[in-house]
Every structure is written in structure tokens, then in C-alpha cells.
C-alpha angles and dihedrals in degrees: 000000000000123000094253093053091045091050092048091049092048091050092049091049090050092050094051092045087064088068096044119098137177119264108282111256120248139189110295096031121120112262113246116257103216138138132223141169117269132218086266092057095249127119119252121200109210091201090062091048090053091051095047099048136053089226133015119200112203111187123186124203133179104231135005117238095021127123104256094037092051091051091050093049095043089051089058093041092053090051096042095107091052092045090050090052087058092050096255126149116201124212127178123208134194137143091252122122124263089254093052091047091050091051092046090052095046097045091050099034094234111185092203134070123266117211118222097213095185093149090049094231094133099045091047092048088055090052100255121143092230095203102150104330140017114261117248102257138136129207130190114206125197125174092355092302131104106247100169136023134176135166139205096022121138123163093014095053095107093044090056094046093047092048090052093049091048091052091044091054091051094047 
């Protein structure tokens, strides 16, 4: 194979790998153990969060400071006391910069960390394609396993999560 053909093949493979993603995670799968930088500029290890809490709520949103993402985050903010009573830690994730995440948190008074997943490690670990934005999804993790997942939810995010936790505690 000549150099030109090899270079063309390599370029094509690189292009198509941009569209490849891991298999989307589902209930019953092991929760990804990955770290990322928070809105405060510190590194947060999701594995440690899973171990230190009964439940971990990891919510993904496309873009900080936009309508749907703000509704989703404010839903979880408004339910944070109730979530904490159930032993749940809440963590938001998008591809936004640390500075944008910090602004999003401050403007909306979020009591939980926001991950600035600029290298797309977290979204890819959760099986998202991570093209331009994170997909709007929410996972509840218990004992290192995904026990609940939903997608596309904004202002009812906390209602759905709390309903799941209530049913999980009864079951």
C-alpha cells in the first residue's frame, strides 16, 4: 500500500471514529468510575462519590445557562434537601468550561458540583457520542450499579428521581 492510500485510509478511519460511541449504559450496568474537574477547579472521582453515598444522581445537560438545562438543574436544586435526606449526592455534567460551570452554579445557586467534562471522558464513559454537547440524561447509581436512567427530562427531573428512590426503598 502506498503512503497516499495509507494516509487516506487513516484519515477516513479517524473521521468515522468521531461518530463512534460506546454502547449506551442501561440499568444494571456498572457505573463508570471516572474523574473530572469541577466548577471549583478541583478533581472529583465519581467512584469515591458512589462509595460515600447511598445514591448518586449524575445528570447530563447540553449547555450551561440555557433554558432546558437551567430547568433541569433547578428541579434538582429545589429537591436537594429531599435528595440529601435519602442519601443522594447530585452531580451535573456538561462539556462546558470550568468558568461556564462556575457561572451556571452561581447564577442558579446549585448546592452540588458541576463537572466541566471538556475532554469528554465522562460523557464517553456513560456511552454518549459526545459530538458537540452532552445528551440530556440522568442516572441514579447505587452500590456502583446504574439502577435508574431517563433521558430528555427537564423540569420534572427531580420528581422522576425522587419517585424512583421512593419505590427503590420500598422494594
